[in-house]
N, C-alpha and C positions, 0 to 999 in steps of 0.2 A: 679770236680775241679773248684775252684772259679777263674773267669777271673780277671786278674790284672786290677786295675783302669786305668793304663797307656795303657794297651792293648786295652781297650774299646775306647780310644781316636784315635786308628788307628795306633799306633806305632808298629814297627816290634818287634819280640821276642828279638832280640839282644839289641834293645834300651830299651825295658822294663827291661831287666836284668841290663843294664847300669844305668837306673834310680834307681833301687834298690840298686846297688853297691854304688851309690853316696849318699845314705841315703834318697831318696825320697820315702816315704811310700805310699803316694797318691798325686794326683795332687793338687796344690794350685788353687785358683779361677782363677788366670790369666792363668795358664797352661791349665786348663780344657777348658777355653774359646778360647785360642789362637791356641793350637796345631791342632785341627781339621781344622780350617780355613786355617792355613798355609799348612797343608798337601794337601788341595784342591787347592793350588796354589794362594790363594787370597792375595791381599794386605791387610795389617793390620796396624791400628794405635791403640796402646794399652796403657792404663794408669792404673797404680796400684801403691800402696804405696811401698816404698823401703823395701827390705827384703822379698818380696812376691814371689820370684822365677822367675822373669822376664827373667833372662839369660837362664835358662833351657827351658823356654817357646819358645824361638826361636832356641836354639842350637839343641834340640832333632829333630824337623822337618827338620832343615838344614842337619843334619847328615843322616837322612833317605833319603833325596833327593840325597845326595852324594853317598849313598849306591847303588843307581840305575844306576850309571855310568857304561857303557860297559867295560868289562875287556879288558885290552890292549889299551884302548884309550889314546891319548896323555894327559899329565897332563896340565890342564888349570885352571886358576883362575875362580872358579865358584861361590864362596860365599865371599862377602866383608862385613866386620863389621867395621863401623866407630864409634869411641868413642872420647870424648873430652880430656881425660887425659891419661898419661902414665900408672898410677897405674891401672886404669880401663881396659886398654888394656891388661895388664898382667893378671888381674883377669879373664877376659873373655876368654883369650887364655888358661888359666889353666883349666877352666870349659870345654871348647871344647876338650882339650887334654884328660881330665879324662873320659869324656863320649865316646870319639872316640875309646878308648881302647877295647870296647866291640862290635864294628861293623865290618862287613865283607868287609871293604874297604882296600885293600892291601896298606900298607905304605902310609896312608893318610898324606899329607904334610900340615902342618900348619905353617904360618909365623906370628909373632907378631912384628910390627915395630912402632917405635915412636921416637920423637926427643929427644935431650938432651944427646945422645950418638953418637958414631961414626957411620956413615952411611955405611962404608965399610963392616963390618961383616954382616949387613943386606942384602947388595947387593950380597955378596957371598952366603948367605943362600937362596936367591931366584933363584940361578942358577938351571936350570932344571924345574923352575916353582913352583907353589904351588896350592893346592886345595882350601884352605881357607886363607884369610889374615885378621888379626885384626890390625887396624891402627888408628893413629891420622891423621887428614887431611893433616897437613903440611908435615909430613914425607912421607906420601903416594905420594904427588905431587912431592917431591924431588926424590923419587925412579922412578917415571914415567919419570921425566926429564932426569934421568940417564939411561933410557931404561932398568931398572931392572925388570919391569913388565908392563903388559898392562891390560886394563879393557874390552877388546872387547868381552870376553866370560862370563862375570859375569851374572849369572842367578838370584842371590839373593843379594839384598842390605839391610843391617841392619843398622839402626841408633840407637845406644844405648845411653841413655840420650839424646833423640832426640831433646828435647826442647832447650838444650844447643847448639847442633850442628846447629839447624835452626835459632838460635839467632844471634845477631850482630857479635860476635867475629869470627865466622867460616863461615859467609855468603858467602864471596867471594871464599874461598877455596872449600866449598861445591858445589857452582855453577860450578866451573871448573871441579870438579870430575864428577858431574852428566852429564856434556856435553860429557864426554868420555865414558860413559856407553852405552850399547846397549839399543835400545828402548824397546824391549821386555824383561822384567825382573820382578821379584817379589820384592816389597818394604815393609819393615817391620820397623815400627817406635815404639820404646818402651821408656817410661819415667814414672816417678812418677807424673809429672805435665806437662800440656799443656796449657799455657796461651792463650787467644783468638787470639792474634796477631800471635803466633806461629802456632796455628791450621790452620790459613788462609794460611800460607806458606806451611804447610804440605800437604794441599790438592793439591798443584801444583805438588807434587811428586807422588801422588797416583792415581791408577785407581780403581774406584768403591770399595773403601776399606771397610773392616769389621771394625767397630769401637767397641773397647772393653774398658769398664771402670768398674773397680770393684766398685760395688754399695757402696754408702756412707750412713751412718746413719745420722739422724738429728744432726745438729751441725757441719757437715763437716767431721767427722771421718769416714774412710773407714770401711765397715762392718767387714772385717777381719783384721782390723788394729792391729799392734803390740801394746802391753800394754805400751805406753809411758806416764809417769806421768809428767805433765808440771808444773813447778814452776816459778814464777816471783818474784825476790827479789829486793826491792827498796834499792838503795845504791848510795852515791855520787860517781861520776866517779873516783875521786882520791883515793877512798878506795877499788876499785874493786880487786886489786891484793891481798891485805891483807884479804879481805873477801874470795876470792878464796882459799887461803892457809888455812884459818880457816875451810871452808866447807870440804876441802879434808881431813884435819886431824880429824875433828869431825865426819864426816861421814865414815871415814876409807875407802875412795874410793881407790880401788886398781888400777884402770885404768880410766882415764878421758881424753876426747878429748875436748879441749878448742878452740873455734872459735873467732878470732879477725879480725879486718877490714883490716890491712895492713901487709906487710912483715916485716916492721920494728917492729911492735907490737909483732909479733911472737917471734922475738929474744929478745926484751925487757922484755916481760912477762916471757918467759922461763928462762932467765938469773936471774930474781928476784926470781923465784921459786927455782932454783938451789942453790942460795945463802942461802936459808932457809933449805936446806937439802933434797929437793924433787928431784927425778930423772926426769928431764923435758928436752924436746928438741923442737926446732922449726921445722916447716914443711911448706915450701912455694916454689914458682916457681923458685926462684933464686938459690936454692940449686942444686948441681949436682945430676944427676940421682942416682949415687952411694950413696950419702948422704940421699936422700929421701928413697931409698930402705932400707938402713940400719936403718933409724929411724922407719919405719913401722915394720921391722923385730924385732927390739928391743921392740917396743910397744906390738906387738902380743905375744912375748915370755915373757913379764913381766919384762924385764930389764929396761924399762921406765915406770914410773907411770903416767906421764902427757905428752901429745903432744899438743903444741900450734900451731894452723894452720889457714891459710886463707881458703877462700871458695873453693879452689881447692880440699880440703879434703872432701867437702860435697857431692861429686858426685861419686857414684859407689864403694867407699871403703867398703869392708866387713871385719869387725874385730869381730871375735866371742867373745861373753861374754864381750862386752863393756857396762858397767852398766850406765855410766853417760856421758852426753854431756852438755857443758856449753857455752852459748852465752855471752862471755865476752863483745864483741861488738855485737849489734843487726845486723842482715843481712839487706841488702838494701831492699829486697822484701819478701813478704810472701811466694813466691815460694822457695826462698833460705832457708827460715826458715824450710819449710817442708823437704827439702833435708838434712839440718843440723841435725835436731832431728831424722831423719831416720837412722842415723849411729848407734843409740842404738835400743834396742828391736827388734833385727833381728831374723829371723828363729824361731818365737814363744816365744822368751825370753821377759822379761819385762825390762824396762829401765827408766831412769830419765833424763829429759831435764830441765836445770836451765837457766833462762835468767836474766841478770843483767839489771835493768831498773833505769836510773837516771832521774833527773829533765828534762833534755833536750831531752831525748829519750822516755818519757812517751807517747807523742802523736803518735810517730812512732809505738810503741808497740801496741797501741790501734788499729792502722790500720792493723797490722799483725793479731791481734785477730779477727777483722772484716772479713778479707779475709779468715781466716780458720774457721770462724763461731763458735768460741769458746772463752769464757771468762776465763782468767787465773787469779785467785785471787792473789793480791799483798801480799807479806810477808815482814816482817822486822826482821832482826837478831839482837839480843841484842848486843850492842857495836858497831854496824855498821848502826845505824839509819841515814837516810839522813837528811841533814840540809839545802840543797838548795831548793828554791821554784820551783814547777813544772810549766813549760811553759804552757800558756793557749792556744796559737795559735796551730791549727791543720795543718799538712802539706797537700800539694796537692798531690793526688794520680794519678799515671799514669795507663793506662789500663793493663800494664804487671805486676802490683803489686808492683811497686817501689815508691820512693819518689822523686819528682822533682818539678821544677817550670813550668810555662805555656809554655815556649819555648821548641821546640823539642830538645831532647838530641842527642848526637852522636849515641847512641844505637838505637834510633828511626829512625834516618836517614839511618843507616846501614841496619836495618830491612826492611825499605821500598825499599832500593836498592836490597836486597836479593829477595824480592817479584817480582821484575822486572827481576832478573837474573835467578831465578830457575823456568823455564817453563817446563811443561811436554811435551816431544817430541811428 
């Protein structure tokens, strides 16, 4: 009898069956590298492209650790997964719940908590404790303040989309959470990207970590990278919406995720597309959680053809058979570019990433190309040829991959503050 590839990694028979039931025929590169190290109890910092199976890479060893709990022991929070967005929290929780169906842990209790909704049902759900909590940092701290849960027994800390959690926006919250954790714990950091400044912060959390990075091909593309075809279309900024509509109709795109720079732009562009008969909706942080959930459900079910989103949709969202991503506005950094185009071509599928490049963003796109080590040929669409001259001046790049001037940004100052706050006990 042939040994399952997952069994060869050290997983229990129940979890091998769980992997098969969830459609994992054989381990991906990140799973094959991470699972044995995690089962040994090592700290891990892992980087691999989006859609590579990172969630299962930490969920399977986590569940095996939970399987070893003595029967009849009090229920305690043993595994904590921190994520930057509500949508990613729900997706990770769904993955844990699906895999946990097959393990011999009686009544494994999982809690998924995030802001934007009432805290009271979450507090009630935590009565009697939980084995695993998936949380956004702010809501986790709210629940701790309300004495709804404690972190004293956490054995495993997972930062999913760790570069975002270690960066400026979550620095203070993460430092407060780390201060409440026990000194002896296993730390797992997973992300598609780890800029140098974030790597320095990560080292403060880790003890003798195993570093895992899926090998890259020349030009910066991961060896097992999904088949993302990148196009860059030159167009005047004022003609982008008309060009978007033209490409959707000509290409017969059944589903397209469009990234813009601001919340106002999501509403503005979505409204213009709706007026031309396309089923489009905005997706941004000011929407209620119910509206965000409904928009994603409609998009996945095919009731929406276009979702126009801010970068909050660039992290963690898994939408099966999403053929096209459009950068209506270019992202601030090459890191965000990688996460955006990673929404397509997931789980072995192919996909198309289209970026609109105008005269005043050409220099910025050249920087993105340089950071990803890949040149994307410029294209022009008949009837939408640009008329504005291209700027000659190149922007100043910051070490994290963004565009800025010489003075330190607020983001840099917060990152430096986090480096001082997050100290390994």
